[in-house]
N, C-alpha and C positions, 0 to 999 in steps of 0.2 A: 641621106648619107649612106655610103656603101657599108659602113660599119654597124648600121642599125638593123636589127632583125627581131622577130617575135619568136620566143622560145615556147615549145610545147611542154606539158608536164612531164612527158616521157623523156625529153631531152634534158630537162633540168634535173630529174632524178638520176639519169645516167651520169651527168656532170658531177653531181655531189658524190656519187658512188666512186667515181674515178679519183676525185680529190681525196676522199677518205683513204683509198688504197695508196695514193702517193704519199700521204702523210705517214702512213704505217711504215713505209719503206724509207723513211727519212728524206722525203722529197722537199724539205724546207732547209734553208740555210741557217747559219748561227744567229742571224738577226730576226728570224721568224718568218721572213718572206720566202716565197717559192724560189727554188733554184733556177738558174738560167736554163732555158730549153723546156721548162715545165709546160708552158702554154702550147708549144708545138706537140709535145707528147700527149696532152689532153685532146688536141684536135684529132690525132691519129686514133686514139682509143675511142673517141666519140663516133668516128666513122666506122669503127668495127662494131660498136654496140647498136647504133641507130642507122638502119638501112636507109640510104638515099639522103642523108643529112647534108645540107649545103652550108658549110661553116668555115670560118677563117680564124686565125690566131687572135685577131683583134676582137672578133665576136666573143671568143672565150674570155679574153682579158676583160672586156667590158662587163660580161655577165658575172664573173668572179668578183669584180669590184662592187657590183650591185648587191650580190649576196652577202658580201662582207659588210657593206654599209647597213643592210637590213638587219643582219645579226647584231651588229654593234649597237644599233638603236634599241633593239629588244633587250640586249644585255644591260645597257645603260638604264633603261626603264626599270628593270627588275632591281637594280642597285639604288633606286631612288625611293625615298619614303613615300608611302601611299600606293605603291605598285607591287605586284606579285605575279606569280605564274600559275595558271590553271592547267593542271596536267591532263584533265579530261578534255577540255576544249582546245588544248595545245595553243594557248595564246597568253599574252600579257594582259592582266586585269588591273583595274584602277579602282580605288575606293570611292571616288566621286568625280563627276564631270569637271568640277572646279579645279581639282588637282591636275587633271589632264590639260585643262585649258592653261593653267599657270605654267605647266611644263613646256607646252608648245610655244608659249610666248618667249621662253628662254632658248628653246632648242627646236625651232621650226624645221620640219623635215617631211619628205614625201615618200620615204622608203618603207616605213612601218609605223602603225598607230596601235594603241592599246585596243584590246577586244577583237582584233582581227586574227583569225587562225593562222598559225605559223608552224605547221607540222614538221617542217624541215629544221627547226631551230636546234634540236638536240644533236642531229647529225652534223649540222654546221659547227656546233661547238667543238666537235672532234677535228674539224678542218681549220677553224679560225681561232681556237683557243690560244691566248697569248698574242693574237694579232688584232683583236677587236679595238677599234678606235672609240674615243669618247663621242658623245652625241654632238658636241661642239665641233669636233674635227669633221664628222660626217657632214654636218650642215655647211661647213666651210668648203668642203670638197665638191659640193653640188653645183658646179659651174657649167658643165657640159652634159646635157641630157640626151637620152635616146628615148625609144618608144615606151620603156617601162620606168622612166625616171633614172635610167642607168647613167653613170658618170664614167668618163674615161679616167684611168688610174692617175692619181696625182703624184707628182714627183716631189711635193713639198710636205709629205706626211712626216710628223714628228714622232719618233719612236718613244719619246718620253711621255707621250700622252696616251699610250696604248694600255688596254686592260691586261692584267697579268694572269687571269684565271681561265682555265679551260673548263671549269665547272659550269654546266648549263644553268644552274641556279646559284647565283652569287651569295644568296643568304645562307647557304649551307657552309660557307667558308668559316664562320665563327665556330660552328660545331666541329669542323675538321681540325681547327686550331686547338680546341679543347681536348679532342681525342689525341692529338699529337703530343700535347703537353703531358697528358696523363700517361701516355705510352713512354715518354722520355723519363718521367718520374719513376715508373715501374722498373724500367731498364736500369736506372741509377741505383735503386734499392737492391735489385738483384746483383748488380755489379759489386756493391759494397758488401753484400752478404757472402758472395763468392770469395772476396778478398779475405774476409774474416775466417771462413772455412779453410782457405788455402794456408793462412798463417797458422791455424791450429794443427793442420796436418803436418806442416813443417816442424812444429814443436814436438809432435808425437814421434815423427821420424827421427829427430835428433835424440829424443829420450830413448827410443828403442835401440838406436845405434850405440849410445853410451852404455846401456845395459848389456848389450851384446859384447862390447869391448871389455866391460868389467868381468863378465863371466869367462871370457877368453883368458883374461889375466889370472883369475883364480885357478883355472884349469892348468895353466902353465906352472903356477907355484906348486900345486899338488904333485905334478909330474916330477 
C-alpha cells in the first residue's frame, strides 16, 4: 500500500512536538477533533523539521490514528482495577498476569500492552486529552492495518464513548475533585464572611450619618 511507511523515532518525536504546538494554538475544533487542514499543515512542518522526509497527508493521518489508539488503550488500562502507571519505567503496570489476561479477553488489541515502555504517553496526553477512545472502540476500529498495526481513521467513531480527562493519570481525578470541593467550600465561607462584614459596615455608616445629622441640627438650634 502506498499509504504504509515505517516511522523513525526522530520523525515520531517531531510529529508529537508539532501536534502539541497545534493544540496550544487551538488547532482543534469544538468537538475535540483536529480542524480541517491540520494534516496538511503537519506535513509541511515535518518537512521543515526532518530533512529529506518523504511523507504524505495520509501517512500523517494514519500515524496520528495509531498514536491516538495506543494512548487510548494505555489510558483505559490505568482506569481499570489492577493496573497503574510506573513513572520510572514510563509504562502501565499490572498487579498480576491473570488480571492482564482477563482484560485482553475482553479488549484484545495490538497497539499497547502493559509493562511495555511508553515514554511518549504524557506528551500525547496533551494532544489527545478529551479525545481518547475506550478500549472497546479502539478494538472495533482495528479493521485496516499497516506496518505498525496502524488503522485508517474510522468515520464511525462515537463521541459519547470518549474519555473526558486530559490528566495522564486518571487515578488523580478523585484527588482533583476533592481539592475542587474544598476550594469551593472555602470560597463560599469567605463570601459569606464578606457579606456579614459589608452589612456591619453599612450599619456603621448609617449610624455615623445619623449622628452627623443630629450634631448639625443641634448646631443650627444654638445659632
